[in-house]
C-alpha positions in Angstrom: 315.0 60.3 198.9 315.6 58.2 202.0 312.9 57.0 204.3 315.1 57.6 207.3 315.4 61.3 206.2 311.7 61.7 205.9 311.1 60.2 209.4 313.9 62.2 211.0 312.5 65.4 209.5 308.9 64.6 210.5 309.7 63.6 214.1 312.7 65.8 214.9 314.2 68.4 212.5 310.9 69.6 211.0 308.6 68.6 213.9 305.3 70.4 213.1 304.7 71.6 216.7 308.1 72.0 218.3 310.0 73.4 215.3 307.5 74.7 212.7 304.9 75.8 215.2 302.0 75.1 213.0 298.6 73.6 213.9 298.8 75.0 217.4 295.1 75.7 218.1 294.1 72.1 218.6 297.4 71.4 220.5 296.6 73.9 223.2 293.0 72.9 223.5 293.0 69.1 223.5 296.2 68.2 225.4 294.6 68.4 228.9 294.6 64.6 229.0 296.6 61.8 227.5 293.5 60.1 226.1 292.5 63.3 224.1 296.1 63.6 222.9 296.2 60.0 221.6 292.8 60.3 220.0 293.6 63.5 218.2 297.0 62.1 217.1 295.3 59.1 215.5 292.8 61.4 213.7 295.6 63.7 212.4 297.8 60.7 211.3 294.8 59.2 209.4 293.9 62.4 207.7 297.5 63.3 206.8 298.3 59.9 205.3 295.1 59.4 203.4 295.0 63.0 202.0 298.6 62.9 201.0 298.0 59.6 199.1 295.0 61.0 197.2 296.6 64.3 196.5 299.7 62.6 195.2 297.6 60.4 192.9 295.7 63.4 191.6 298.7 65.8 191.4 299.2 65.6 187.6 295.5 66.3 186.9 294.9 69.2 189.3 295.0 72.6 187.6 297.5 74.9 189.4 295.0 77.7 189.8 292.5 75.7 191.9 294.8 73.3 193.7 294.3 74.8 197.2 290.4 74.4 197.1 290.8 70.9 195.7 293.3 70.0 198.5 290.8 71.4 201.1 288.0 69.3 199.6 290.1 66.1 199.8 291.2 66.9 203.4 287.6 67.7 204.4 286.4 64.4 203.0 288.8 62.4 205.1 288.1 64.6 208.2 284.4 63.9 207.8 285.1 60.1 207.5 287.3 60.2 210.7 284.6 62.2 212.5 281.9 59.7 211.5 284.1 56.8 212.6 284.8 58.3 216.0 281.1 59.2 216.5 280.2 55.6 215.7 283.0 53.6 217.5 284.6 56.0 220.0 281.7 58.1 221.3 283.4 59.3 224.6 286.5 60.5 222.6 284.2 62.1 220.0 282.4 64.1 222.7 285.6 65.0 224.5 287.4 66.3 221.3 284.2 68.1 220.2 284.7 70.9 217.6 288.4 70.2 217.3 287.7 67.1 215.1 286.2 69.1 212.2 288.8 71.8 212.7 291.4 69.4 211.5 290.3 70.6 208.0 291.9 73.9 208.6 295.0 72.6 210.4 297.9 74.3 208.7 300.0 71.1 209.0 297.8 69.0 206.7 297.4 71.7 204.1 301.2 72.5 204.2 302.1 68.9 203.6 299.6 68.6 200.7 301.1 71.7 199.1 304.8 71.2 199.8 305.2 67.5 199.5 302.2 65.4 198.3 301.6 67.6 195.3 305.3 67.1 194.2 306.1 63.5 195.0 304.9 59.9 194.4 302.3 58.0 196.4 304.6 55.9 198.6 306.8 58.8 199.7 303.8 61.1 200.2 302.2 58.4 202.5 305.4 58.1 204.4 305.7 61.9 204.7 302.2 62.0 206.1 303.0 59.3 208.6 306.3 60.9 209.7 304.7 64.3 210.2 301.7 62.7 212.0 304.2 60.9 214.3 306.0 64.2 214.9 302.6 65.8 215.8 301.8 62.8 218.0 305.1 62.9 219.9 304.5 66.6 220.7 300.9 66.4 221.8 301.3 63.2 223.8 304.3 64.6 225.7 302.4 67.8 226.4 299.2 65.9 227.3 301.1 63.6 229.7 302.8 66.4 231.6 299.6 68.5 231.8 297.5 65.6 233.1 300.1 64.5 235.6 300.7 68.0 237.0 297.2 69.3 236.6 295.1 66.2 237.6 297.6 63.9 239.3 296.7 61.1 236.9 297.8 59.4 233.8 295.2 58.0 231.3 292.6 58.7 234.0 294.4 56.5 236.6 295.3 58.4 239.8 299.1 58.4 240.4 299.6 60.1 243.8 296.5 59.3 245.9 294.0 61.6 247.6 296.6 63.7 249.4 298.1 65.1 246.2 297.2 68.7 245.4 297.2 69.1 241.6 298.2 72.3 240.0 295.0 73.0 238.2 296.6 75.8 236.1 298.2 73.1 234.0 294.9 71.7 232.7 293.8 75.3 231.6 295.1 77.4 228.7 297.8 79.3 230.8 299.4 76.0 231.7 299.3 74.8 228.1 301.1 77.9 226.9 303.7 77.7 229.7 304.5 74.1 229.2 304.5 74.3 225.4 306.9 77.2 225.5 309.3 75.2 227.8 309.0 72.1 225.6 309.7 74.1 222.4 312.8 75.6 224.1 314.1 72.3 225.3 313.4 70.6 222.0 315.2 73.2 219.9 318.2 73.2 222.4 318.3 69.4 221.8 318.4 69.9 218.0 321.1 72.6 218.2 323.2 70.4 220.5 322.9 67.4 218.1 323.9 69.7 215.2 327.1 70.9 216.9 328.2 67.4 218.1 
């Protein structure tokens, strides 16, 4: 197994948002600003990598019949740790992300990687898979968050880009704009993948 393959799959060919379409709830809710997108990306990467490591270490000792509940307990432990860290050291981000931090526990992406990869592979490759999938998630949410903030607020990272005369399209910071832009990005991303496959 090559590291380059793991990262290409995580970021491009098996991108969790643009290709697999999993973990979409938080994506649509938190990508109204770049800061929220980056904050959630960091949280998801941390939980993915740490839970993959622990599940990989425990994989030979976990009875098959109760593996999913055990995976969820491991994931919930790391989500709680990340939430407490944010609450202590990044209070504005913690308040901005709100309920979507604890909802990382039920993010299909994290449970899917625990089941399909970490429970079948060694610690190093499981950690790299978690990092690759987390980066794929990050690429998607940061692109979406950037476009939504620029079009919907006329700013980037809270800094005004166009001055007071700019009339932002407020629809893009709401749910309809999230759906529209996400659909366009999914179409463009998949067209890019198909184009690469044929060349």
